[in-house]
C-alpha positions in Angstrom: -129.2 -301.8 -149.8 -132.1 -302.1 -147.4 -131.0 -305.6 -146.2 -127.7 -304.2 -145.2 -129.1 -301.3 -143.2 -131.3 -303.6 -141.2 -128.2 -305.6 -140.0 -126.0 -302.5 -139.2 -128.5 -301.2 -136.6 -128.4 -304.4 -134.4 -124.6 -304.6 -134.7 -124.1 -301.0 -133.5 -126.5 -301.6 -130.6 -124.7 -304.7 -129.7 -121.4 -302.9 -129.6 -122.7 -300.2 -127.6 -124.0 -302.5 -125.0 -120.8 -304.4 -124.7 -118.9 -301.1 -124.3 -121.1 -300.0 -121.6 -120.8 -303.3 -119.8 -117.0 -303.1 -119.8 -117.1 -299.6 -118.6 -119.3 -300.5 -115.7 -117.1 -303.4 -114.7 -114.0 -301.3 -114.8 -115.5 -298.5 -112.7 -116.7 -301.1 -110.2 -113.2 -302.7 -109.9 -111.5 -299.3 -109.1 -114.2 -298.6 -106.5 -113.6 -301.8 -104.7 -110.0 -300.8 -104.1 -110.9 -297.5 -102.3 -112.2 -297.4 -98.8 -115.5 -296.3 -99.5 -118.9 -297.5 -99.1 -119.6 -300.4 -101.2 -122.4 -299.7 -103.5 -124.5 -302.4 -105.0 -124.0 -302.9 -108.7 -126.8 -302.2 -110.9 -127.8 -304.9 -113.2 -128.7 -304.1 -116.8 -130.8 -306.4 -118.7 -129.5 -306.8 -122.2 -130.3 -308.8 -125.1 -127.8 -310.3 -127.5 -128.4 -309.3 -130.9 -127.0 -311.7 -133.4 -125.9 -310.6 -136.8 -126.7 -312.9 -139.7 -123.4 -313.9 -141.0 -124.9 -314.5 -144.3 -125.3 -310.8 -145.1 -125.1 -310.7 -148.7 -122.3 -308.6 -150.1 -123.1 -306.2 -152.8 -122.7 -308.1 -156.0 -120.4 -306.5 -158.7 -122.0 -305.6 -161.9 -121.7 -308.5 -164.5 -119.1 -308.3 -167.1 -120.3 -307.2 -170.4 -119.5 -309.7 -173.3 -118.6 -307.4 -176.2 -118.9 -310.2 -178.7 -122.4 -311.0 -177.7 -123.2 -307.3 -177.7 -121.9 -306.9 -181.1 -123.8 -310.0 -182.2 -127.0 -308.5 -180.7 -126.3 -305.3 -182.3 -125.7 -307.0 -185.7 -128.9 -309.1 -185.3 -130.8 -305.8 -184.4 -129.3 -304.1 -187.6 -130.3 -307.1 -189.7 -133.7 -307.0 -188.2 -134.0 -303.3 -189.0 -132.6 -303.8 -192.5 -135.1 -306.6 -193.2 -138.0 -304.5 -191.8 -136.8 -301.7 -194.1 -136.6 -303.9 -197.1 -140.1 -305.4 -196.4 -141.3 -301.8 -195.9 -139.9 -300.7 -199.3 -141.0 -303.9 -200.9 -144.5 -303.4 -199.6 -144.3 -299.7 -200.9 -143.2 -301.0 -204.2 -145.9 -303.5 -204.5 -148.5 -300.9 -203.6 -147.2 -298.7 -206.3 -147.3 -301.5 -208.8 -150.8 -302.4 -207.7 -151.9 -298.8 -208.1 -150.2 -298.5 -211.4 -151.8 -301.7 -212.6 -155.2 -300.6 -211.4 -154.7 -297.3 -213.4 -153.6 -299.2 -216.4 -156.7 -301.4 -216.2 -159.0 -298.5 -215.6 -157.5 -296.7 -218.6 -157.8 -299.9 -220.8 -161.4 -300.3 -219.7 -162.1 -296.6 -220.5 -160.5 -297.0 -223.9 -162.5 -300.2 -224.5 -165.7 -298.5 -223.5 -164.8 -295.5 -225.7 -164.0 -297.8 -228.6 -167.5 -299.7 -228.2 -169.2 -296.3 -228.0 -167.6 -295.1 -231.1 -168.3 -298.3 -232.9 -171.9 -298.2 -231.7 -172.4 -294.6 -233.0 -170.6 -295.4 -236.2 -172.9 -298.4 -236.7 -175.9 -296.2 -235.9 -174.6 -293.6 -238.4 -174.0 -296.0 -241.1 -177.5 -297.6 -240.5 -179.1 -294.2 -240.6 -177.2 -293.3 -243.8 -178.4 -296.6 -245.2 -181.9 -296.0 -244.5 -181.7 -292.3 -245.8 -180.0 -293.7 -249.0 -182.8 -296.3 -249.4 -185.4 -293.6 -248.8 -183.7 -291.4 -251.3 -183.4 -294.2 -253.8 -187.0 -295.0 -253.4 -188.0 -291.5 -253.7 -185.6 -291.1 -256.7 -187.0 -294.3 -258.2 -190.5 -293.0 -257.6 -189.7 -289.6 -259.1 -188.0 -291.3 -262.1 -190.9 -293.6 -262.6 -193.2 -290.6 -262.4 -191.0 -288.6 -264.8 -190.9 -291.6 -267.2 -194.5 -291.9 -266.9 -195.1 -288.2 -267.6 -192.4 -288.4 -270.4 -194.2 -291.4 -271.8 -197.4 -289.5 -271.7 -195.9 -286.6 -273.2 -194.3 -288.7 -275.9 -197.7 -290.4 -276.7 -199.2 -286.9 -276.8 -196.4 -285.6 -278.9 -196.6 -288.7 -281.2 -200.3 -288.2 -281.5 -199.9 -284.6 -282.3 -197.2 -285.3 -284.9 -199.3 -288.1 -286.3 -202.2 -285.8 -286.5 -200.2 -283.1 -288.2 -198.6 -285.6 -290.6 -202.1 -286.9 -291.6 -203.4 -283.3 -292.0 -200.3 -282.6 -294.2 -200.8 -285.7 -296.2 -204.5 -285.2 -296.7 -204.0 -281.6 -298.0 -201.5 -282.7 -300.4 -203.4 -285.7 -301.6 -206.5 -283.5 -302.0 -204.8 -281.6 -304.8 -202.7 -284.5 -306.1 -203.4 -285.3 -309.7 -201.8 -288.6 -310.6 -200.7 -289.0 -314.3 -202.0 -291.6 -316.6 -198.9 -293.6 -316.3 -199.3 -294.2 -312.7 -200.0 -297.6 -311.5 -201.3 -299.0 -308.2 -198.6 -299.9 -305.8 -196.1 -297.2 -307.0 -194.6 -295.3 -303.9 -192.9 -291.9 -303.8 -191.2 -290.9 -300.5 -190.8 -287.1 -300.1 -188.9 -285.0 -297.7 -190.5 -281.6 -296.8 -189.0 -278.9 -294.9 -191.3 -276.4 -292.9 -190.8 -273.1 -291.2 -192.7 -272.3 -288.1 -195.3 -270.4 -290.1 -196.3 -273.7 -291.6 -194.9 -272.7 -295.1 -193.0 -275.3 -297.1 -189.4 -274.0 -297.9 -188.2 -277.3 -299.7 -189.5 -280.6 -301.0 -187.2 -283.3 -302.3 -187.7 -286.9 -303.6 -186.1 -289.2 -301.1 -187.1 -292.5 -302.9 -188.5 -292.4 -306.4 -191.4 -294.6 -307.7 -189.6 -295.3 -310.9 -192.2 -293.2 -312.7 -190.8 -289.6 -313.2 -194.3 -288.1 -314.0 -195.7 -289.6 -310.7 -192.8 -288.1 -308.6 -193.2 -284.7 -310.3 -197.0 -284.9 -309.7 -196.2 -285.2 -305.9 -194.0 -282.2 -305.8 -196.5 -280.2 -307.8 -199.1 -280.9 -305.2 -197.0 -279.9 -302.3 -196.2 -276.5 -304.0 -200.0 -276.0 -304.6 -200.7 -276.3 -300.8 -197.5 -274.3 -299.9 -198.8 -273.4 -296.4 -200.0 -275.7 -293.7 -202.0 -274.2 -290.8 -201.7 -277.4 -288.7 -197.9 -277.0 -288.9 -198.1 -273.5 -287.8 -200.4 -274.2 -284.8 -198.0 -277.0 -283.6 -195.1 -274.7 -283.8 -196.8 -272.2 -281.8 -198.0 -274.6 -279.0 -195.2 -277.1 -279.1 -192.2 -275.5 -280.5 -189.9 -278.3 -279.2 -192.0 -281.0 -280.9 -192.1 -278.9 -284.1 -188.3 -278.7 -284.1 -187.7 -282.4 -283.3 -190.5 -284.1 -285.3 -192.1 -281.8 -287.9 -189.6 -279.2 -289.2 -188.3 -282.0 -291.5 -191.1 -284.4 -292.4 -191.0 -287.6 -294.5 -194.2 -288.5 -296.2 -195.0 -291.7 -298.4 -197.4 -291.3 -301.4 -198.5 -294.6 -302.6 -200.9 -295.1 -305.6 -203.7 -297.5 -304.5 -207.1 -296.4 -305.9 -206.7 -296.4 -309.6 -208.8 -298.4 -311.8 -206.8 -300.5 -314.3 
């Protein structure tokens, strides 16, 4: 547009100059026919302005190729669709990565929780085992102590019972009068029943000697003593021992010191 304007102005100026020249020549011709004073023509210096014939014409807008346009539009649509698919795929990958990350974190949390639980359970069992061992040792010690005490008590009880039995037998033998038919080696076993006062309430032959007179002499001696202070004392001090060991007493009476 600027190039066309630059050519129009010289063309107009050239046309105006030639018109003026023609007018001057015409007026000069007419004046020469009249009887008037001839005037000297005035000379006008002019320059010829040439117009470049190569003035470019305004080019018409190029024709639009609809098929190419549609092809470009389709390519653009495909590019946009691909970009959208890639965006969605990237978003889906991100979601999967986050889900996998959460899954691993949860699995790790559960693993640590399981390990912690197992550790605490192991510690609890170990603590219980130690406590059980300590209880067993303590129980064994207490049982051993109790057994020792029981053993000592049993020994003391046995000694007390033996002492009482010897006292009973000595008292009976001190009044026992053996018959003439008795012989050394004869043995009479007697069961005697006492009450806590030490009194004899029953006396029976458990095993006879084969000599009726000897067996009767033993029972007669028991009835003569009748009450035994040692039995009464044991019944007062150790009633359980009396009930268990002395209330019913078996005594052996053997003939050993007769002269034949």
